[in-house]
C-alpha positions, 0 to 999 in steps of 0.5 A: 530500501523499502523504508528509505524509498517511502520517505517516512519521517517525524512527526508523519502521518501513514495510512497503511492499506491492508497490514495484515500482520502489522511487519511494516506497521511496526516499523513505520510506528518507529521511525514517525516517533510520537508525533506522528500516527500511523492507521492501519486502514482495513477493509469492510470485507476482510475476514477475520485474522485480516482485521485483528492481525494489527491489533497485538500492535494496538495492544502495543503500549508503544505502539501508541501512534497506532490505529485502526481505521476500516472503511471502503477504500474509494472512502477512505477517511481519516481524521486529519489529512496524510502524509504518505498512503502505503500499501504493499504485496495488495494492489494486484488483491484489489483487482480481483473478484472476494475480500480484497476486491475494490474500484481502482480508480475510486481507490486512487482519488480518494488517496488524493482526497485523503492527503497533503498537498505533495503528499506521497503515494508510495505503492509496492506490487509482484510483478508480473510480464511487461503487457499481461496488465491485470491479466497475472493478477488471480491465478500467478498474484502479480501486475504490469506496473504499467497498470498501477501507472496508468491507473493512479497518474489517471487519479493526478499523481505524478509518478517521483520515482521508481526502484527494482530494489525488491527484483529478483534476477532470477524470477521469470515473472510466470510462476505464483509470487512467493517469496521471491518473486519480483518486487517493484517500488513507485512513488507516487507524489499529488501535486 
């Protein structure tokens, strides 16, 4: 469901923000194929575990279409305009103190600038209850999807699609995120 929602296709250039251990990186790399490219993009402030999580992928010749990029997210730069910028389970962390902290207004503007016209910005994240805004980003590692929508559209994007395919009806949205926690999938398009 996630890969269908992202909509990557052969030849696409994709920037994946905070790829972690590279689970999605591997999937995207296979989808875009040899004519595409994945820019596994890390913040300079991340610890070594996060920064080096994709190293086994980079070292594997069958993933020759993956490279690592490191920039403050408000200053994203890639060797070429990209078709998709993707981040999963991170947008809430960008709101918090620590190694993920990012000015999300600057991030969203930088993503807009990095994308080709018509490019996609796809965000999945753990859902907090409606009306909680950013109050649960640190304690529960969840965010009200309305915050993401407001911030990203303020940077010039149009909300194109939203999916509840990763929502868990038994999740009351009040516990710390983890396995079985509801996630929203949001797809924005640069006009």
